[in-house]
C-alpha positions as CSV (number, residue, x, y, z in Angstrom):
1,M,-4.7,-120.0,-16.6
2,G,-5.6,-120.0,-20.2
3,M,-3.7,-117.9,-22.7
4,R,-7.1,-116.1,-23.7
5,M,-7.5,-115.1,-19.8
6,W,-3.5,-114.0,-19.6
7,S,-4.1,-111.9,-22.6
8,A,-7.3,-110.1,-21.3
9,L,-5.5,-109.4,-18.1
10,I,-2.5,-108.0,-19.8
11,L,-4.7,-105.8,-21.9
12,V,-6.5,-104.4,-18.9
13,V,-3.0,-103.4,-17.3
14,L,-1.9,-101.7,-20.4
15,L,-5.3,-99.7,-20.9
16,T,-5.1,-98.5,-17.1
17,S,-1.4,-97.5,-17.2
18,C,-2.2,-95.5,-20.8
19,G,-5.0,-94.0,-19.3
20,S,-3.3,-93.0,-16.1
21,V,-0.3,-91.5,-18.2
22,A,-2.7,-89.5,-20.4
23,R,-4.8,-88.0,-17.5
24,Y,-1.9,-86.3,-16.1
25,P,-0.1,-83.8,-18.1
26,V,3.6,-82.5,-17.3
27,P,3.7,-80.8,-13.6
28,T,3.3,-77.0,-14.0
29,S,4.0,-76.1,-10.3
30,Q,4.7,-77.4,-7.0
31,V,2.4,-77.6,-3.8
32,E,3.8,-76.8,-0.6
33,D,3.9,-80.4,0.4
34,G,6.2,-80.9,-2.4
35,S,3.9,-82.9,-4.6
36,P,3.2,-82.0,-7.9
37,D,0.1,-79.7,-8.9
38,F,-1.2,-81.2,-12.2
39,L,-3.1,-78.5,-14.1
40,G,-6.1,-80.3,-15.4
41,S,-5.9,-83.4,-13.1
42,E,-6.7,-84.0,-9.6
43,R,-4.6,-84.3,-6.6
44,E,-5.2,-86.1,-3.0
45,S,-5.8,-83.8,0.2
46,G,-7.2,-84.6,3.5
47,S,-10.8,-84.2,1.9
48,G,-10.5,-86.4,-0.8
49,V,-9.5,-86.0,-4.6
50,V,-9.9,-82.2,-5.1
51,P,-10.6,-80.9,-8.5
52,V,-7.2,-79.0,-9.1
53,V,-7.8,-75.4,-10.4
54,G,-5.9,-72.7,-12.3
55,A,-5.5,-70.3,-9.7
56,K,-1.7,-70.2,-8.5
57,S,-2.5,-69.5,-4.7
58,V,-5.8,-71.0,-2.9
59,C,-7.1,-71.5,0.5
60,V,-10.2,-73.0,1.5
61,I,-11.4,-72.4,5.2
62,D,-14.6,-73.2,7.6
63,A,-16.3,-69.9,7.6
64,K,-17.7,-70.7,11.5
65,T,-14.4,-71.9,12.6
66,G,-11.6,-70.7,10.6
67,A,-10.3,-73.9,10.3
68,V,-8.3,-74.7,7.2
69,V,-9.9,-77.2,4.6
70,Y,-7.5,-77.0,1.9
71,E,-4.4,-75.2,0.8
72,K,-2.4,-74.6,-2.4
73,N,0.5,-72.4,-2.2
74,A,-1.4,-70.6,0.8
75,N,1.7,-68.9,2.0
76,Q,3.1,-67.7,-1.3
77,R,3.4,-64.0,-1.1
78,R,1.4,-62.3,-4.0
79,A,-0.2,-59.2,-4.9
80,V,-3.8,-59.3,-4.2
81,A,-5.4,-56.4,-6.1
82,S,-8.8,-55.1,-4.9
83,V,-9.3,-57.9,-2.5
84,Q,-7.4,-55.9,-0.1
85,K,-10.4,-53.4,-0.1
86,L,-11.8,-55.8,2.7
87,M,-9.2,-54.4,4.9
88,T,-9.8,-51.0,3.8
89,A,-13.6,-51.3,4.9
90,L,-12.9,-52.9,8.1
91,V,-10.5,-50.5,9.4
92,A,-13.0,-47.7,8.2
93,V,-16.0,-48.9,10.0
94,K,-13.7,-49.3,13.3
95,T,-12.1,-46.2,13.3
96,I,-14.5,-43.5,11.3
97,P,-18.2,-42.8,12.3
98,L,-20.5,-44.1,9.4
99,E,-21.9,-40.7,9.4
100,Y,-18.6,-38.8,8.8
101,E,-18.7,-36.5,5.9
102,Y,-16.1,-36.2,3.3
103,E,-15.5,-33.5,0.9
104,I,-14.4,-34.5,-2.8
105,Q,-11.3,-32.6,-3.6
106,E,-9.1,-32.3,-6.7
107,G,-6.5,-35.2,-5.8
108,D,-9.4,-37.6,-5.7
109,I,-10.3,-37.4,-9.3
110,G,-8.7,-39.7,-12.1
111,I,-7.4,-42.4,-10.1
112,P,-6.7,-45.5,-12.7
113,G,-9.1,-48.6,-12.7
114,S,-12.9,-48.8,-11.5
115,Q,-14.1,-45.4,-10.3
116,I,-17.1,-43.5,-9.2
117,E,-15.8,-40.4,-11.3
118,F,-16.7,-37.9,-8.4
119,E,-17.1,-34.2,-8.9
120,I,-15.0,-31.7,-6.9
121,G,-17.2,-30.5,-3.9
122,D,-19.6,-33.2,-3.7
123,R,-20.0,-34.5,-0.1
124,Y,-20.7,-38.0,0.8
125,T,-20.7,-40.0,4.4
126,L,-18.5,-43.0,4.9
127,R,-21.9,-44.9,4.9
128,E,-22.4,-43.8,1.4
129,L,-18.6,-44.5,0.2
130,L,-18.6,-48.0,1.5
131,P,-21.1,-49.3,-1.2
132,P,-19.5,-48.3,-4.1
133,L,-15.9,-49.3,-2.2
134,L,-17.1,-53.1,-2.0
135,I,-19.5,-53.6,-4.5
136,K,-18.3,-51.4,-7.6
137,S,-14.7,-52.0,-6.3
138,A,-13.9,-48.1,-6.7
139,N,-10.4,-47.1,-6.4
140,D,-11.4,-43.5,-5.9
141,A,-13.9,-44.4,-3.2
142,A,-11.0,-46.3,-1.2
143,L,-8.6,-43.3,-1.5
144,V,-11.1,-40.9,-0.5
145,I,-12.1,-43.0,2.6
146,A,-8.3,-43.5,3.5
147,K,-7.7,-39.8,3.1
148,K,-10.3,-38.7,5.7
149,N,-9.7,-35.2,4.4
150,T,-6.2,-35.2,5.7
151,G,-4.6,-35.0,2.3
152,S,-2.8,-38.3,2.5
153,P,-4.0,-41.9,3.2
154,R,-0.6,-42.8,4.7
155,E,-2.0,-42.9,8.1
156,F,-4.9,-45.1,7.2
157,V,-2.8,-47.4,5.3
158,E,-0.6,-47.7,8.6
159,L,-3.9,-48.6,10.4
160,M,-4.5,-51.3,7.7
161,N,-1.1,-52.7,8.5
162,Q,-1.4,-52.7,12.3
163,E,-4.9,-54.5,12.2
164,A,-3.4,-57.0,9.7
165,L,-0.8,-57.9,12.5
166,R,-3.6,-58.0,15.1
167,L,-5.3,-60.7,13.0
168,G,-2.5,-62.7,12.7
169,M,-1.9,-61.7,8.8
170,S,1.9,-62.2,9.3
171,Q,2.8,-62.0,5.4
172,T,0.8,-59.2,4.9
173,R,1.9,-55.5,3.9
174,F,0.0,-52.9,2.5
175,A,1.0,-49.9,0.5
176,N,-2.1,-48.2,-0.4
177,P,-5.9,-48.6,0.2
178,H,-7.1,-49.8,-2.9
179,G,-4.5,-52.6,-4.1
180,L,-3.1,-50.9,-7.5
181,T,0.1,-52.3,-8.3
182,V,3.1,-51.4,-6.6
183,D,6.5,-52.9,-6.2
184,L,5.5,-56.6,-4.4
185,A,8.0,-56.2,-1.5
186,A,6.0,-53.0,-0.5
187,Q,2.6,-54.6,-0.7
188,H,1.8,-58.3,-0.6
189,S,-0.5,-61.1,1.1
190,T,-1.1,-64.6,0.9
191,A,-4.1,-66.9,0.0
192,R,-4.0,-67.9,3.8
193,D,-3.6,-64.2,5.0
194,I,-6.6,-63.2,3.2
195,A,-9.0,-66.3,4.2
196,R,-8.1,-65.0,7.8
197,L,-9.2,-61.4,6.9
198,A,-12.2,-62.7,5.4
199,F,-13.3,-64.7,8.3
200,Y,-13.2,-61.5,10.4
201,V,-14.7,-59.3,7.8
202,Q,-17.6,-61.5,7.4
203,Q,-18.7,-60.9,11.2
204,D,-19.1,-57.2,10.7
205,P,-23.0,-57.2,9.7
206,L,-22.8,-53.9,7.7
207,I,-19.7,-55.4,5.5
208,A,-21.3,-58.7,5.4
209,Q,-24.3,-57.3,3.9
210,L,-22.9,-55.3,1.3
211,C,-20.5,-57.9,0.1
212,R,-23.7,-59.9,-0.6
213,Q,-25.6,-57.4,-2.3
214,K,-25.9,-57.9,-6.1
215,G,-26.1,-54.1,-6.8
216,V,-26.9,-51.0,-5.4
217,L,-28.1,-47.5,-6.3
218,F,-25.8,-44.8,-5.8
219,E,-27.0,-41.4,-5.3
220,R,-24.4,-38.5,-6.7
221,G,-23.9,-35.2,-5.2
222,D,-25.8,-33.8,-8.1
223,G,-28.8,-35.9,-6.9
224,S,-28.9,-38.1,-9.8
225,A,-28.2,-42.1,-9.2
226,K,-26.3,-44.4,-10.7
227,Y,-26.7,-48.5,-10.4
228,L,-23.7,-50.2,-9.6
229,P,-23.6,-53.8,-10.1
230,N,-21.3,-56.2,-7.9
231,T,-18.3,-57.1,-9.7
232,N,-19.0,-60.6,-8.0
233,Q,-20.5,-62.8,-10.7
234,L,-21.1,-65.8,-8.3
235,L,-23.8,-63.7,-6.6
236,V,-25.7,-64.3,-9.7
237,T,-24.9,-68.0,-10.7
238,R,-24.9,-69.2,-7.3
239,R,-28.1,-69.1,-4.9
240,D,-25.6,-70.1,-2.0
241,C,-23.1,-67.4,-2.7
242,E,-22.7,-64.6,0.2
243,G,-19.9,-62.7,-1.1
244,L,-17.4,-61.3,-0.8
245,K,-14.8,-59.5,-2.9
246,T,-13.1,-59.5,-6.4
247,G,-9.7,-58.1,-7.3
248,Y,-7.6,-57.9,-10.8
249,T,-4.6,-56.2,-11.9
250,K,-2.1,-57.6,-14.2
251,A,0.5,-58.3,-11.6
252,A,-2.2,-60.0,-9.5
253,G,-4.2,-61.5,-12.0
254,R,-7.9,-62.4,-11.2
255,C,-8.6,-62.8,-7.7
256,L,-11.8,-64.0,-5.6
257,V,-12.8,-64.2,-2.0
258,S,-16.2,-66.3,-2.1
259,K,-18.2,-67.4,0.7
260,A,-21.2,-69.9,0.3
261,S,-23.4,-71.9,2.7
262,A,-25.2,-75.2,2.2
263,G,-27.0,-76.6,5.2
264,E,-24.5,-76.6,8.1
265,R,-21.7,-76.0,5.9
266,S,-20.2,-72.6,5.4
267,L,-16.9,-71.9,3.6
268,I,-14.8,-69.3,2.4
269,V,-12.8,-69.6,-0.8
270,V,-9.5,-67.6,-1.5
271,C,-8.5,-68.0,-5.2
272,L,-5.3,-65.5,-6.0
273,G,-3.7,-65.4,-9.6
274,S,-6.6,-67.4,-11.5
275,G,-6.3,-66.4,-15.2
276,D,-6.2,-63.2,-17.1
277,L,-8.7,-60.6,-17.7
278,F,-8.4,-61.1,-21.7
279,R,-7.0,-64.1,-22.1
280,N,-9.0,-66.5,-19.9
281,P,-11.3,-64.2,-18.0
282,N,-13.8,-67.0,-16.7
283,Q,-11.2,-68.9,-15.1
284,I,-11.8,-67.2,-11.7
285,W,-15.4,-68.4,-11.8
286,K,-14.7,-71.8,-12.6
287,D,-12.2,-72.1,-9.9
288,S,-14.1,-70.6,-7.2
289,N,-17.1,-73.0,-8.3
290,R,-15.2,-76.3,-8.5
291,L,-13.8,-75.5,-4.9
292,L,-17.4,-74.5,-3.5
293,D,-19.0,-77.5,-5.1
294,H,-16.5,-80.1,-4.1
295,F,-16.2,-78.8,-0.6
296,L,-20.0,-77.8,0.2
297,Y,-21.4,-81.0,-1.6
298,A,-19.2,-83.8,-2.5
299,V,-17.1,-84.1,0.4
300,D,-18.5,-85.8,3.6
301,R,-16.5,-83.7,6.6
């Protein structure tokens, strides 16, 4: 072989090696199988080369069967913020009549975070409170539903924990109905457990319908109406999106449970701890889009 050909081969090897080194920065974390998770690169999975996302925990499941398609740190215990309102809604529709009427009391006013800003004395049925709970992600709606006019949400939260165990969510514990931060030992879940929750929640027709609505007109106690846009931006940016629920606290980071369908495929994607509300607020949408695009359209399963 001539000197010129040897030189060309050496150059190709060097370029290939340099390209692979430049492609992968220093590992930032470890995935469950022990292999490095290279932020900004790609890693192999059972479904081919998966685009790596910034979310700290991920679980992708088949929405029809519940089978796990892809995972990253899926059993890591984390705060999940308002994503747990899916369980609040599920327990509510299972245990409380939809026409059960609540009266807003003084203790229902002024809860931190997203809220409807109820007026004391206003009366709403459970059917009327579910849209602000799931679409607006209102913390005061969650509290009112859980109190069920008993003055304390404790009994309702215990029902949430019992339902979690019944569904096989063995790494989950709830301490309140809205997801506001408490000690991690008292309230936590995992990406895999939340995916399991979403799998069952989507089977409830009312909850599924509300989770995929882009917004709702909420009639207040004084007769005025307020439009509540859905906090899930994918419902606007993706025609195939069917919900389900957003969440954010400083402890949890940005969280999203999304569902999308294309042809015979239907997926649920759970991303937890994906960016911060102020420094990189769009990371959660990028992460969820990348995973949905890959597993719905790029992978021949």
